[in-house]
C-alpha positions as CSV (number, residue, x, y, z in Angstrom):
1,M,-10.7,-9.2,-25.0
2,D,-7.4,-11.1,-24.6
3,F,-5.5,-7.8,-24.7
4,L,-7.7,-6.4,-21.8
5,L,-7.4,-9.6,-19.8
6,L,-3.6,-9.5,-20.3
7,N,-3.4,-5.9,-19.1
8,Y,-5.6,-6.7,-16.1
9,G,-3.3,-9.6,-15.3
10,K,-0.1,-7.5,-15.6
11,T,-1.6,-4.8,-13.5
12,V,-2.5,-7.2,-10.7
13,L,1.1,-8.7,-10.8
14,I,2.5,-5.2,-10.8
15,G,0.5,-4.4,-7.6
16,I,1.6,-7.6,-6.0
17,G,5.2,-7.0,-6.9
18,A,5.1,-3.4,-5.7
19,T,3.5,-4.4,-2.4
20,A,6.0,-7.2,-1.9
21,T,8.8,-4.6,-2.5
22,M,7.4,-2.5,0.4
23,D,7.3,-5.5,2.6
24,I,10.9,-6.5,1.8
25,W,11.9,-2.9,2.6
26,R,9.9,-2.9,5.8
27,F,11.5,-6.2,6.8
28,L,15.0,-4.9,6.1
29,L,14.4,-1.7,8.0
30,Q,13.1,-3.6,11.0
31,K,16.0,-6.2,11.0
32,T,18.9,-3.8,10.3
33,A,17.7,-0.6,12.0
34,G,14.9,-1.6,14.3
35,V,12.4,0.7,12.5
36,S,8.8,-0.5,13.1
37,S,5.9,0.1,10.8
38,L,2.2,-0.6,10.7
39,D,1.2,-3.8,12.4
40,L,-0.9,-5.5,9.6
41,G,-2.9,-7.1,12.4
42,L,-4.2,-3.6,13.3
43,L,-5.0,-3.0,9.6
44,G,-7.0,-6.3,9.7
45,R,-8.7,-5.2,12.9
46,W,-9.7,-1.9,11.3
47,V,-10.9,-3.6,8.0
48,G,-12.8,-6.2,10.1
49,N,-14.5,-3.5,12.1
50,L,-15.4,-1.8,8.9
51,F,-17.5,-4.8,8.0
52,R,-19.2,-4.3,11.4
53,G,-20.1,-0.7,10.6
54,K,-17.4,0.9,12.7
55,I,-15.1,3.3,10.8
56,F,-13.5,5.5,13.4
57,H,-11.8,4.5,16.6
58,T,-10.3,6.4,19.4
59,S,-7.4,3.8,19.4
60,I,-7.4,0.9,17.0
61,A,-5.2,-1.0,19.4
62,K,-8.0,-1.0,21.9
63,A,-10.7,-1.7,19.4
64,E,-12.6,-5.0,19.3
65,V,-10.3,-7.9,18.3
66,I,-11.4,-9.5,14.9
67,P,-10.8,-13.2,14.4
68,N,-7.9,-13.8,12.0
69,E,-7.1,-10.0,12.0
70,T,-3.5,-10.5,11.0
71,K,-4.5,-12.7,8.0
72,L,-7.1,-10.1,7.0
73,G,-4.6,-7.4,7.4
74,W,-2.1,-9.0,5.0
75,A,-4.9,-9.7,2.5
76,S,-6.1,-6.2,2.8
77,H,-2.5,-4.8,2.4
78,Y,-2.1,-6.7,-0.8
79,A,-5.6,-5.8,-2.1
80,I,-4.9,-2.1,-1.5
81,G,-1.5,-2.4,-3.3
82,I,-3.3,-4.0,-6.3
83,F,-6.0,-1.4,-6.3
84,F,-3.6,1.5,-6.4
85,S,-1.5,-0.2,-9.2
86,F,-4.5,0.3,-11.5
87,L,-3.9,4.1,-11.3
88,L,-1.0,3.8,-13.7
89,P,-3.0,2.4,-16.7
90,I,-5.9,4.6,-15.7
91,L,-4.0,7.9,-15.6
92,W,-1.1,7.1,-18.2
93,G,-3.0,4.7,-20.4
94,E,-2.3,1.1,-21.5
95,G,0.9,2.3,-23.2
96,W,2.5,2.7,-19.8
97,L,2.2,-1.0,-19.2
98,K,4.0,-1.8,-22.5
99,N,6.6,0.9,-21.9
100,P,6.8,1.8,-18.2
101,T,8.7,5.0,-17.1
102,I,9.7,5.7,-13.6
103,M,8.2,9.2,-13.0
104,P,4.5,8.0,-13.2
105,A,5.3,5.1,-10.9
106,I,6.9,7.4,-8.3
107,F,4.1,9.9,-8.6
108,V,1.5,7.2,-8.0
109,G,3.6,5.7,-5.2
110,V,4.1,8.9,-3.3
111,G,0.5,10.0,-4.1
112,T,-0.9,6.9,-2.3
113,V,0.3,8.4,1.0
114,V,-3.0,10.4,0.9
115,A,-4.9,7.2,1.9
116,P,-3.2,6.6,5.2
117,W,-2.9,10.2,6.1
118,F,-6.4,11.3,5.4
119,L,-8.4,8.1,5.9
120,M,-6.7,5.2,7.7
121,Q,-4.6,7.1,10.3
122,P,-7.6,9.4,11.4
123,A,-9.9,6.4,11.4
124,M,-7.4,4.4,13.5
125,G,-7.2,7.1,16.1
126,I,-3.8,8.6,15.4
127,G,-5.0,11.8,13.6
128,I,-4.5,13.3,10.2
129,A,-1.1,12.4,8.9
130,A,-0.3,10.8,12.3
131,S,-0.7,14.2,14.1
132,K,-1.6,12.5,17.4
133,T,1.5,10.3,17.6
134,P,4.5,11.3,19.8
135,K,6.7,12.1,16.7
136,P,4.3,12.8,13.8
137,Y,7.1,14.1,11.5
138,Q,9.0,10.9,11.9
139,V,5.9,8.9,11.0
140,R,5.2,11.1,8.1
141,L,8.7,10.8,6.8
142,R,8.6,6.9,7.1
143,N,5.1,7.1,5.3
144,I,6.6,9.1,2.4
145,A,9.6,6.8,2.2
146,I,7.7,3.5,2.1
147,H,5.2,4.9,-0.4
148,T,8.3,6.0,-2.5
149,V,9.5,2.4,-2.3
150,Y,6.1,1.3,-3.5
151,G,6.5,3.6,-6.5
152,F,9.9,2.0,-7.3
153,G,8.2,-1.4,-6.9
154,L,5.5,-0.4,-9.4
155,Y,8.2,0.5,-11.9
156,G,10.3,-2.6,-11.3
157,S,7.4,-4.9,-11.4
158,A,6.1,-3.4,-14.6
159,L,9.5,-4.0,-16.2
160,L,9.4,-7.6,-15.0
161,T,6.0,-8.3,-16.3
162,N,7.2,-7.0,-19.7
163,V,10.0,-9.7,-19.6
164,W,7.5,-12.4,-18.6
165,F,4.8,-11.5,-21.1
166,H,6.8,-10.5,-24.0
């Protein structure tokens, strides 16, 4: 039981670390190159409207405002990052937590782009894989890049948890 709890805790920390890695990358891109990314308030608006039974929007920016939507967006962002981190021990076993390798982490990181492309973006009104945006290929490239950074964050965070819990 302690072993299972330890693995659960490590995986949660890996998800938090990987999501934080994405946030640092997003912050650096915004400050150094002026590259914008998803407004987490809009993520919170979408999640908040999910609880009200509304999944699809013509434009999430024009959807009903949700109280504390930015806080909800940040919490949702980290919950999603933690959720996806569990794919590593599920797909590669608990051994990956003890001896992490980079390719599974990158595979999971890049693979998580499926969620925004085929669920969140269409539901928010910007089409499958941002097809309704003015420059969909730029959005797709940024999506792949940030999810690759998430993959590197999964790997780096797994290495750090092994240092902390060894």
